[in-house]
C-alpha positions in Angstrom: -42.1 -4.1 -3.5 -44.1 -1.1 -5.8 -42.7 1.4 -6.6 -44.7 5.0 -5.5 -44.0 8.3 -6.7 -43.0 9.1 -3.2 -40.1 7.0 -3.4 -38.6 7.5 -7.0 -38.6 11.3 -5.8 -36.8 10.2 -2.4 -34.6 7.7 -4.4 -33.6 10.5 -7.2 -33.3 12.9 -4.1 -31.1 10.7 -2.5 -29.0 8.9 -5.1 -29.6 10.6 -8.5 -30.5 8.4 -11.5 -28.4 5.8 -10.6 -30.1 5.4 -6.8 -33.6 5.2 -8.3 -31.9 2.6 -11.6 -30.6 0.2 -8.6 -33.7 0.5 -6.5 -35.8 -0.1 -10.1 -33.9 -3.4 -11.5 -33.9 -4.9 -7.8 -37.5 -5.1 -7.9 -37.7 -6.9 -11.1 -38.8 -10.4 -10.5 -36.3 -13.3 -9.8 -33.5 -10.9 -9.5 -31.6 -11.5 -6.1 -28.8 -9.3 -6.3 -27.8 -6.2 -8.3 -24.9 -3.9 -8.0 -23.2 -1.3 -9.7 -19.8 0.0 -8.3 -16.7 1.3 -9.0 -13.1 0.8 -8.3 -10.9 3.7 -6.8 -7.3 3.8 -6.2 -5.5 6.1 -4.2 -1.9 6.7 -5.3 0.9 6.0 -2.5 4.1 7.1 -4.3 3.9 10.8 -3.1 3.2 9.3 0.8 5.7 10.2 3.3 8.2 7.9 4.2 8.9 8.5 8.1 6.7 7.0 10.6 7.1 9.7 12.4 4.1 10.7 10.3 1.7 8.4 12.0 -0.7 9.9 13.7 -0.9 9.6 17.7 -4.7 9.0 17.8 -4.5 6.0 15.2 -3.4 2.7 16.1 -2.9 -0.2 13.8 -4.6 -3.7 14.9 -2.2 -6.3 13.7 -3.7 -9.3 16.3 -6.9 -9.6 18.5 -4.9 -8.5 21.4 -4.7 -4.9 20.3 -8.6 -4.4 20.2 -10.5 -3.0 23.6 -13.1 -6.0 24.3 -15.0 -3.1 26.1 -15.3 -0.5 23.1 -18.6 0.1 21.5 -17.4 -2.5 18.7 -17.1 -5.4 21.1 -20.0 -7.4 19.2 -17.9 -7.6 15.9 -14.9 -8.9 17.5 -15.6 -12.3 16.3 -15.9 -10.7 12.9 -12.3 -8.9 13.2 -10.6 -11.7 14.8 -11.3 -13.8 11.3 -10.2 -10.8 9.3 -6.8 -10.5 11.1 -6.4 -14.5 10.3 -7.0 -13.8 6.7 -4.3 -11.0 6.8 -6.3 -8.3 7.1 -5.2 -5.2 9.3 -7.6 -2.8 11.2 -6.8 1.2 11.5 -8.4 2.8 14.7 -9.0 6.4 15.2 -9.2 7.2 19.5 -9.8 10.3 20.9 -9.4 11.4 24.3 -8.7 7.6 25.1 -12.3 6.6 23.2 -12.4 4.6 20.1 -14.3 6.9 17.3 -13.7 5.2 14.2 -11.9 2.3 12.0 -11.3 0.7 8.7 -9.6 -2.4 7.8 -7.5 -3.4 4.7 -7.2 -6.7 2.8 -3.8 -7.7 1.6 -4.7 -10.9 1.1 -4.1 -10.7 -2.8 -8.0 -11.1 -3.5 -10.6 -8.7 -1.5 -14.3 -10.9 -1.2 -17.2 -8.1 -1.3 -19.2 -9.9 1.7 -22.3 -8.3 0.5 -22.6 -9.8 -3.0 -20.0 -12.8 -2.8 -17.9 -11.4 -5.8 -13.9 -10.6 -5.6 -11.6 -7.8 -6.5 -8.5 -9.3 -7.7 -5.2 -7.2 -6.0 -1.5 -6.6 -7.5 1.1 -7.1 -5.2 1.9 -3.7 -4.6 -1.9 -2.9 -4.0 -4.0 -2.8 -0.3 -7.8 -2.7 -0.2 -9.7 -0.5 2.0 -13.0 -1.5 2.8 -15.3 -1.2 6.0 -14.7 2.1 7.3 -16.7 3.5 9.7 -17.1 6.7 12.3 -19.3 7.3 15.0 -22.0 9.5 14.2 -21.1 11.8 16.8 -17.8 12.6 15.1 -19.0 12.6 11.5 -18.0 15.4 9.1 -14.4 16.4 11.3 -12.3 14.9 8.7 -11.7 11.4 10.6 -11.6 9.5 7.7 -9.4 11.3 6.4 -7.0 10.9 9.1 -7.4 7.0 8.8 -7.2 6.6 5.1 -4.0 8.8 5.1 -2.7 6.7 8.2 -3.6 3.7 6.5 -1.9 4.9 3.1 1.5 5.7 5.6 1.3 1.7 6.9 0.6 -0.1 3.5 3.4 2.1 1.7 6.0 2.0 4.5 5.6 -1.6 6.1 4.3 -3.5 3.3 5.4 -1.5 0.4 2.2 -0.8 -1.4 2.0 1.5 -4.1 -1.6 1.9 -4.3 -4.7 1.9 -1.8 -8.2 0.9 -3.6 -11.7 0.7 -2.8 -15.2 0.1 -4.2 -18.2 2.5 -4.0 -21.6 1.9 -4.9 -22.7 3.9 -7.9 -25.5 5.6 -6.3 -23.4 6.7 -2.8 -22.8 10.0 -4.3 -21.8 11.3 -1.1 -19.2 8.6 -0.8 -17.9 9.0 -4.4 -17.3 12.8 -3.4 -15.5 12.6 -0.6 -13.0 10.0 -1.9 -12.5 12.0 -5.0 -11.6 15.3 -2.3 -9.2 12.7 -0.3 -7.4 12.0 -3.9 -8.7 8.8 -4.7 -9.2 8.2 -8.8 -11.7 6.2 -10.8 -10.2 2.9 -12.4 -13.4 1.1 -13.6 -16.6 0.2 -12.9 -18.0 -3.2 -12.5 -21.3 -4.9 -12.5 -23.1 -8.0 -10.7 -26.4 -9.4 -11.4 -27.1 -12.6 -9.5 -31.1 -14.4 -10.4 -32.9 -16.4 -7.6 -31.9 -19.5 -9.4 -28.2 -19.3 -8.6 -27.1 -18.0 -12.2 -24.8 -15.0 -11.6 -23.0 -12.7 -14.2 -20.1 -10.4 -13.6 -18.7 -7.7 -15.8 -15.9 -5.0 -15.5 -14.7 -2.4 -17.7 -11.3 -2.1 -19.2 -9.6 1.0 -18.0 -7.6 -0.4 -15.0 -6.1 -4.2 -15.3 
């Protein structure tokens, strides 16, 4: 795809320099995939120990029977079932009996990034959070913060985890800002490149492990 002046300006306005840079790289002939991501960590040591702090609107999903098969995400039930079998757990937020948001925790020891296939190793005291989603009508209401807070309570109290990790694409300015406001701190930066001839390159900076 040829970059036009309008597409350059749009990428720059929406995602800044990094958005434009990533969009430019993926258009180089022979590039199959390119991703620059940052690993963020939330320290759970100051989280409350009492489970009474768990929000009454939040439900922990330990098995497929805890999922409402009539909910708007019912077309993803097979994916969710597969995650549960791999020692992942879901956190669902509801309002007036309607599910409006969810996120997932990976407790397996190594999180596999589904879009690109690379893995993020986890220490025994770490949980990895991913695939958070809030329905459009309820975005901007602090629901993601509530989900992450309750996921942290579960990870600490039930699993003795002291950190919750997440990866964010470097061009996603909104997500990076939101996670910093919640308390996440950037620990490392990673680069993933794959060529169409199946050659892959993965690199992650020092500073975290």
